N, C-alpha and C positions, 0 to 999 in steps of 0.2 A: 488398283483398279476400281475399288469401291468408292468412287466419287470423293476422293481425298482432297480435291482441289476446291471444294465448296468452302468458302471462308465467310466469316461474319462481316457483312457490309450492310448499309441501309437497305431495308426491305421496301418493296413496292407497297404503296398504301392499299388498304383493303378497299377504300372507296374507288380507287382507280381500277382495281381488279373487277369490281362489280358493275362497271358501266358496260352493260351488254347492248348489242345492237348498233355499235358504231359503224360497222361495215354491213355490206349486203348479206341478208340471211337467206339461206338456201334450204328448201324443204328436203330433209334427208332423214333416213331411219335405218335401224338395224334389223336383222333377222332373229329368229328364235334362238339360234345357237351360233355363237361366234367367239371371237377373241379380240379384246381391246389391247392395244399396245401403247404404253406411255412413252413418249419420246422426249427426253430431257431437254434437248436443245442446248445451245451454248450458254454457259454461265454469264449472267448479266446482259444477255442479248434479248431476253423476253421472247424467244422463239420456240418455246416448248410446244408440243402438239400431241394430239390423240389420234390414233389410227384404229380402224376396225376391219377385221378379217372375217369374211363369210366362209366357213369351213366347207359348206356344201357346194357353192358355186366357185370356190377358190378365187374370189375377187376381194380386193382391198379398197377401202375408202380412206383417204388421208385427210388430215386437218379437219376432222369432223366436228370438233368443238367450235372452231372458228366459223365453219360453214353453217352450223346450227344456231349459233348465238351472236354472230356478227362481231366477235371480239376474240383476241388471242387468249390462249390458255394462261400464259404468264411465264415465269422464270423458273426453270428446272422442274419438270413433271417427274416426281419421284416414284409414286406407286398408285395403284387403284384397287378398290375392293367393292364388290357388289353385295349388298345386304338388304333383305326385305324389299326387294324390287327397286332399290335406289343405288346408283353408282357414286362412289366417293373418290374423287381424284385429288390426290395430295400434291400441291405445288410448293415445293420446298422453299425456294428463295423468295417467293411471293408471300409466304407465311399464311397460306389460305388452303382450305379444303373446299372444292366445289362439289356440290351435290347435284347430280344430273339424272335425268330420265334415261336409262340405258337403251330404250327403244328409239327415242328421238334425239338424244344427245343434248337436249336443252337443259340449261341450269334451272333448278327449282329452289335452291337455297345455297348457303355457304356457311362454313364454320370459320370464324375469324378470331383475332386476338392471339394468334400463335406466333412463335418466334421463327422456328425452322423445322416444320413438321416433316415426318419421314414415313411412318406407317400407321395404319388404323387396325384395331382389333375390336370386335363386338363381343362383349361379355353376355349381353342379352338385348332384347328389344328396347330396354330402358337405359342401357349404359354401354358406352364405348370408350376405348383408350386411344390416345394419339401420342406416339413417341416423338422426340425432338432431338435435333443435332446439337443445339446450343442452349438448352434450358435444362437445369437440374431438376426437372419435374416432368411427369407424364400427365398430359391433360386428360381430364374426365369430361365426357359430354353426354347429353341426352339425345339419342337419335330421333326422338319424337319431335323435338323442338330445334335441334342442331345448335343448342346453346351449351357453352361450357358450364359445368356444375362444380368443378373442383380440380384439385391436382394431387398427384401422388409424388411426394417428395423423394428424390433419389440421392440426396446427400452430395457426396463428392463426385458422383457419376453424372457428368453433364451431357453425355451422349448416349441416347437409347435408340434402338433400331427395331428389329423384327420381334414379333410376339407370337407365342404358341401357348395354348391353354391345355392344361391337364387337370381335370376335376375343377376344384375351386381356385386353382392357382394359375396365374399367367407368368410365363418365363420371358424375359426381355434381355437381349444381349446389349452390352455396352461396348460400342465399337471404338470410337476415337480415343486413342491414348488410354486404353483401359483393358482389363482382362477378366471382367466379371459378367455373369448372367444373373440378373436380379429375379427373385421369386416374390411375386405379388399376390397377396391374399385378396381375391375379388370381393369378399364379404366385408372387408374393412378398407379396401383401396389403400393398402399400405405395403411397403416392402418388408418382408418378414425373414428373408434369408438371401445369401449370395453364394454363387458357385464360382470358384476360381478356375479359369481355363487358361489357354495361351494368350499371347498378345493379340489384341484386336479381333474379337469374334465378329464375323460378318453376317452370318445368317443362321436360322434355326428351322428345323422341321421335326415332326413327330411321326414315328413309323407305326407299323401294324402291331408291334409288340409293346406299344406305349413307351418306347424309348425315345429320348430326346437326342437329336444329332445337332452338332454345332461345328462350324468350320472357322478357323482363324487364319488371318493373313500374315501374322508374324511381325507386323510393323515394317519398317524400312531402315536401310542403313543410315546411320547418324541420327536416328530419331531420338529425341530426348527421353522417350519412354522405354527405349530399348529395341532390340531386334533379335529375332530367333527364327528357327525353322517353323513354318506353319504346320498346323495339325488338324485332324478330323477327330471329333470326340463323340462317343456314345455315352449317354448319361441316363441313369435311372431317376426319373422325376420323383418317385416315391421316397427314395433315400437321399436324393440330391448328390449322389456320388458318381464319379466318373468310372465307368465300367471298362472302357477301352479307348486307347489313344493311338491313332494312326499318324505317324510323323512323315511329312514330305521332305524333299530336299530343300536345302537352304534357299536356293534361288527360285523355288516354285512360287506360284501366286494363285492358290485355289480360291474360288469364290462361288457365289450363286448356288448354294445348296438347294436342291429340289427333291421332291418325293413323288412317286407315281400314285395312281388312284387307290390301289389297295395297300399302299404303304410297305410294299415288299422290297422296293429298290429305291436307292437314292442316286441322284445325279449331281454333278458339279462341273464347273469350268476350271481347268488348269492348263491353259494354252489350248489343249484339245478339250473335247467333251468326254467325260468319264461316267461310267455307271457301275454300281456294285450292289449285290444283295445285302440286305440289312443283317444277314447272318454271316457275312464274310469275315474272315479272320485276318485278311491282308488287303492292302490297296490293290486295285486292278493293275495289270501290266499292259493291257492293250486298250486303247481308247475306244469309246463308243462311236465317236466321230472324230477323225483327225483334222487338225488345223491345216488349211491350205492357203496360208497367207491372209487369214482373216483376223479380226480383233473381236473375239467372242466376248460379249458384254452382258447379255441377259439370257436367262434360261427358265423354262417352265415345262411341265408335263401335263398333257390333257388327262384329267382324272377319269374320264369315261372311255376314251379311245386308246390312251397310252401313247399318242403321238408326242414327240419331243420338239419344242420350238426353241430356236436359238437365235438371238439377236447379234448382228454383226455391226459394230460401230464404224467400220471401214477406216476413216481417218478423223473422226470426230467433227468433221466440217460439212460433208455432203450427206444427203439422205442415206439412212442405213438400210440394211436388208435383214429380213427374217427368213430363216430356213425352217422347213417342217420335215421332220424325219419320222419314220415308223418306229415302233418299239424294237425292230430288228436293225435299225440304223440305216434304212434305205431312204434316200431323199425323195420326198413326195411333192414338194412345192417350194418355191422361194418367191418373195415379193418385196417390193420397195416400200419403206415407211418414212418417218420423219428423221430428223437429226438426232443421233445418239439414242436409239431405242434401248430401254433399260429394264422395263418391267411389263408384266402381262396380267390380264384379268379375264377369266373365262365367263361368258354369259350363258 
């Protein structure tokens, strides 16, 4: 499920990405509190888009990047992060990160020179990291200038994904044909350790007890790297040892690990939507939200209200749908977004 079909092909040029204003620009803006949804679009079609949902009015604005800038977002919108009043939209196959004003959606800068960027993590106001699907390095950049300042060499690990920070250390999972979580010392920008987990760790979160959680997809049948039952891991970041392993059935496909605002519960997709306390000793037996013919593809939890947002890719061709549930699992809203909604960012 986790975007395995993205392969290395010639990237869109950065100069093409930066030609703003080719189409009509529409004055548009966001409210104080809302939710951005990055919609991947179809690989190599250049139809990625950005949607914005107003929680108070329960209204959604689609294709806000194009409407505000007069140009399309690019090819495969992977993730988005807001830091220090700026929104960073990672466009994977276009090899670029757009920096936007989260109030007006207008582009203010871009981070270029990337191969296949995936996620951003900000160590401080002077330093950020960008993981990559096809580069055995994690890019280091300065948020003040949006210029690359160096790289963290990852050796044989050519695929890095999500990042979580604990103290001076950032943990990054290696997803594609790998089974490691890298430990990065932010003081030296170097990999200082590795944690071995199951095949293809897909996502990471940190809970209220300062425990690191990781979920693996187990690979796929006939994979040259191997195939096994997927698992959920609880790891002590101080000792870097696995404390607990929860094993799924062989044919399960868990993904999209998320945590609520106070860090007391984790959520994940496994056909249905599941939730469990971080103190649980067993996997849950009843889903938080049952699948009713949907293709759940993205998941997040509102850190303030506890609402759970779930993205439905439907058929990967038509506009997707996002469902909003209360912390009790009651449906509160649903709204249409762009093609293949995959990631979220709260404003």
